[in-house]
N, C-alpha and C positions, 0 to 999 in steps of 0.2 A: 504494500500500500504506500509506504514511504517513497519507494522508487517511482511510482506513478505520479505522486504529488511533486516530487523534485523534477521529473521530466516535464510535467505540465508547466511548472513555474519557469523552467529554462526556455521552453517553447514560447511561452507568452512574453518573456523578456526579449527574446530574439525578434518578436514581431513589433516591439515598441518603436517609437520614433528614434532616429539617429540624428545627432546634431554635430555641427562643425563650427569652430570659432575662427573667424577671419579677423585679421588685424590690419588696420589702416594706419600707416605712419604719416602723421601730420607734420609738415616741415617746420623746422625751427624758425624763429622770427629774425635771427641775425644771419649775416653772411657767413661768419665763422661757424655758426651752428649748422648751417646748410652744408658747408664744406666738410665739417665733422661727420654729419649724417651721411653724406655721399661716400666717405671713406668707410663708414660702418657698413653700408650696403655692399660695397665691394668686398670687404672682408667676410661678410656673411655669405655672399655668393661663392667665394673661394672655399669657405668652410663647408658649405653644402656640397660643392663639387668634390671636395676631399672625402666627405662621407660616402658619396656615391662610388668613388674610385675604390675606397676600402671595401665596400660591399661587393663590388664586382670582383676584386682580388680574392676576397673570402670565398665567393661562389666558385671562382675558377680553381682555387686551391682545394676547396671541399670536393669539387667534382673530380679533380685529379686524384685526390686521396681515395675517394670511394672507388674509382676505377682501379687503383693499385690494389685495393683489398679484393675486389671482385676477380681481377685477372691474376694477380700475383700471389694470392694467398688461398687459392682453392675455391674461388667463386663464392656463391651464396652458401654452398655447403660448408666451405672453409670458415666463413663468418659465423655459421651456426656452431662451430666448434670453438669459438672464442677468439679468433684471430682479430686483433686490433693493434694499433700502435699507440702506446702510451695512454690507453683508455679512451682514445678519441674514436668517435663512431662515424665521422663523416657527415653529421647532421647538425652542424653549428648553425646558429641563427645569424644569417648574413644580412639581415634587413638594415637599411640605413635610416629607418624612421626615427629611432631614438637619438641618433647622432644629429640628424637634421633638425629635430625639434630643439635640441640643445643649442645648436648654432643660431636658430631663429629666436629663441628666448634671450640669448645673450645679445643678439642684435637689437631686439626691442628695448632691452635695458640700456644698451649703449646709446641708442637713438634718443631716449629720454635724457640721458646724461649730456647729450649734445644740445639739449634745449627743446627737442621736439616732443610731441605727445603721441600716444598710441590709443586708438579707439578700437574696442572689441565689438565685433558683430557676430552674434550667434545665429546660425541659420540651420533650419531643418533640412536634411539631405535625403531622408528615406522614411517612409511610413509616417508622413507628417499629418498632424491633426488637421481637420478641416478649419479653414479660416472662419472667424466669427464676425 
């Protein structure tokens, strides 16, 4: 009975609305603030690009590692016998989303330090309630 209730609760939660927060960077009032903010945006873009490159490298390394286990250690049968290297399983999380979120959060903070403001806009992206 508990299993059915938990499954139902999870199903209902999955059907609820999904929201995303967008951020609008309002430019600083001074010329030096705008120059500072432009530098922040450049550094933020470089940070995000670095996150994506690291994720790509992780995926490539992970894929090569998995292949070496499959081909060099007896294939799937060999893996079932416990072949691995250093406890690594070839299934690392290579997503860049946390890294990118960190870059963007730092950029928003730096933008405000330059004299700008940040406006948050929360928008519904899926299963949105009807407009009233």
